[in-house]
N, C-alpha and C positions, 0 to 999 in steps of 0.2 A: 767664162774664159777657161780654156783648157790648160792643162799643166804646162805644155810647151809654150803656149802664148804667154802665160804668166811669167815664166822665167825669162823669156825673150824680152818682154816689156821691162822687167825689172833690171835686166842687164843693160839694156839700151838707155833706160831712163836714168839710172844712177851712175853708170860709167865709173865704177869704183875699182878700176884695174890698178893693182898694186905694183906691177912692173910693166915695162913697155911691151906692148903686144906686137911690136914691129919685128921682133926676133922670131921668125917662123919656126926655127928649130927647137924652140923651148916647148916643154910640155905644159899644157894649160890645166889649171886646177880651179874649179869654181867652188867657192865656199859660201853657203847660205848661213848668215848669222841668225841668232835667236832674237835680236832686238837691235836698237841703235848702238853704234860703236861706243864702247865705254871701257874702263880698265879691266873688266873681265876678259876682254879680247887682247890684252897686252901683248902676248907673244906673237900673235898674227900681225899686229900693227908694227911692232918693233922690227920683226923680220922683214916686213915690207920696206920700212923707212931706212933700214941699215943695209939693204941690198943682199940680205941672206938668201931670199928666194931666187934672186937673179943669179947668185953664185951657184945655186943648186940646179940651174937651168930650168927654172919654173916661172911661168907667168900665172900669178895667183890673182883671182878676181873675187873680191868680197862683196856680198850683196846683203843690204839691210832689208828685211822683209816688210811688206805692207801688212801681211797677216802672219803674226808669230807662230801660228799653228801649222803653217805650210811647209817650212824647210824640211822636216823629217819625211813628209809625204813626197816631196819632190826628190829627195835623195833616194827613197825607196823605189821611185819610178825611174831612176837613172837619169833624171833631168838636172842633176848636179853631182859633183864628185863627193862632196862632203857637206854635212849640215851640222850646225851646233844645236845640241838638244840638252836634256836633263835626264838624270838616271830614272826618276819616277816616270817621266814621259816615255822613255824607251820601254819600260816595263808594260805600259798601257799599249804602246804601238805594237809590241811583239804579240800581245794578247789579241790585238786586232789583225794579226797575221801580216803586218808590214814586213817586207824583207829588209832587215837592217842589222848592222853589227856595230858595236862600240869598237872604234879603232884607236881612240885616244882620249885623254882628259886634259882640260884646261884648268879647271878649278876643282881641287881634289876633295873638298869637304863642304858641308852645308853653309849657305849664306842666309837661308830663310830664318826668320825669328818672329817671336811674339813680342810686340812692343806696346808700351803704355807711356804716358807722359811722366817724366821724372818726378814732377811735383804732384802726381796723383796719389790717391789713397791706396792704390794697388801696389803692395810691396812684395807679395808672393803670389804664386799662381792660385793658391787657395782663396785669395781675395777676389778672384774673378767670379765667384758664385753670385748669381743674380745680376751680373753685368752684361753689357752688350759688346760683342766682338765683331769687328768689320773684317771682310775678306774680299779678295779680288777674283779668284778663280775657285769655283767649287770643286769638290772631289778630294784632291790631295791635301789642300790646305786645311779643310775641316777634319780630315783624317789625322793629320799631324796634331791639330788642336785637341782632338779627342784623346789621343794617346798621352799628350802632355797633361791634360786634366785628370786622367785616370791615375797617373802616378801620384796625384795629390787627393785622391778620394772623390773626385768630381767626375761628371760626364757632360756630354754636349747638352743634355737636357737642363743643366744648371746654368747655361748661358743663353743669350739670345744672339743668333747670327744675323748679320746684316751685310748684304752685298753692296760695297762702296765702290765697285769697279776698281779703277786704279788710283783713286783718291785716298790713299791710305793715311798719310800724315795730315792732309787737310781735314779729313773726317775726325781725326783726334783733336786738332786745333779747334774745330767748330763744336766739339763735345757731342757730335752725333753718335759716337761710339766711345767706349771706355778703353778699348784695346784693339789692336789689329794683328792679324796673322798673315804672314807672307811678306813682311817687310824685309828687304835685304839689309843685313847689318852693315855692309860697306857703303850703302847709298842712303837709304831712308834715315838711318841714325845720324849720318853726317849732315844731311839736308835739314833735319830737325834742329840740330845744334846751330847750324848757320842761320836758321830762321829765329833763333833765340827761344826755341821751345824744345829743349833737350828731352830725349827719351830714355827709358829704361828697357832693356831687352832681356828676354828669356829665351835660351837657345834650345831647340828641339832635342839635339843630341845629348843634352844634359837632363832631359826630362822624358825619358822613355821611348824616344825615336832612334832607331839605328842610324849610325852615320852613313852618309851616302855622298856620291860625287855630284857636285852641283852642276858643273858645265862639262859636257862630254862632246866628242866628235863621233858622228855616226856616218856610215856609208852603206851602200848596197853590198851584200856579200861578194858579188862578183868583182867589186872594186877593192875590197880589203886585201892588202898584201901586194898590190900592184907596185911596180917600181916607182912610179911618180908619187904615189901616196906615201911610200916608205921614205922617199927623199923629203917630202913635205913634212912628215912627222919628225924627221931628224933635224930639220931646220927649226921647228918649234922648240925642240930640246935646246938647241943652240941659243935661241932667242930667250928662253926662260932662264938659262944660266947667265946670259948677259944682263938680264933685268935684275936678277937677284944679286949679282956681283956689283952692279953699278945702277942702283935705283934712280938716282938723280939724272944721270946721263940718259938712261933709257926713257925716263919720263919726258925729257926734252925731245927725244925721237918720237915718242907716242903723240905728243901734242902737235908736232910738226905735220902730222897727217891732215889735220884740220884745225889750225890754231884758233880760228874764230869760234869754234864750237867746243873744243876740248880743253883749252887752256883757261881753266877757271878754278875757283876754290873748291867746289864740290868734287871735281875730278882729282884735284891734288890730294884731297883727303881720302877719296875712294881708292886712289892708287896706293897710298900708304897701307890701307887696311886690306887691300886685295892681295898684295904681294906675298904675304905669308901663306896664302891658300893656293897659290899657283903650283901646278904640277911641274916639277923639274924634269921628271922622266914621263913624257907624254904617254907612252905606251903602257907603262906599269899600272897594274890594278890588282885587285884581290878577289878571286872568284868566290871565296867563302863569304866575304862581306856582301857581294852582290846577291848571293843566294839568301843570305839572312834578310836583306832588305826586301827581296821578292816575297819572302814569307810574311813579312810585316804588311806589305801591300795586299796580299791575299787575305790575311786575317782581317784587314780593314775593309774588305769588299771592293777594293779598287781593281783587282784583276781576278780572273777565274782560275787560271792555271799558272804554275810556277815554271818558267822556261829553264831548260838546262843551260848552264853557263857556257858550255862548249858550242852552243848554237848561236850565241850572240856576242861573246867576247872573243875578239880576234886572237888566235893562239899566241902570238908574240906578246900580247899584253896580259893574258891570263896566267898569272904566276901563283 
């Protein structure tokens, strides 16, 4: 299936239009999500449900991807206005010469974590020596794990890596692995607690990994700075402020998008844990931090060249 057929099918099949398309005068913005709708997308959903997009004369369509690797590629091909991605992924995409720019941020700090069962014998990272660690996606996750181990005098050779696909917590429950890397602290930890198998988390940014922006908005450079995307980003700022000032009322707006799927205990807990990490100022970022993280990825062999921040951070956001 070609790129155009892919996005046409996705849009027709999902019909996730957030404001009425009947207003022909409105500017249309298509946003490709990174995964199924969850509290990480809070500003987008709250903006939709409270009419903020409509007030900004925007018709915003959200598309959940069948293949999570596709959204940045589609945005680079101008088949969508905006895609949600991750800072590490953008570094790789830029090295692969995809024309993309970071135009905003949804979640300003890492969610990734190394998790073990709370009742396990692993109390510190040093205790991982000789243990088995599960992962979902190779490359970045094992690079993070390697950096964390090195801060405690260990290397990847001291553990056994096992690809558990996306069965992170189930693999811990079944004792297939002793630890997992790549668990999101706002989701897997809450799910484990709900399941009666609480976990203990070690955070990468506390063990040798530079802090990074977990969830970002990317667009083709030709689209960065356009009037409709500037209005779109301003709406997200309004929605973020609304959420942080009224978490309970905003949660009600969030779950109203799909009550049957979103109104549950896991999302209630994830909402609570995600809110402190939401970017209040969507455009704001730090070029020095991005450059520092790029050096980390190059040192770990994840990218070959370090891109210049001015080539991929939209100027209004690079402060």
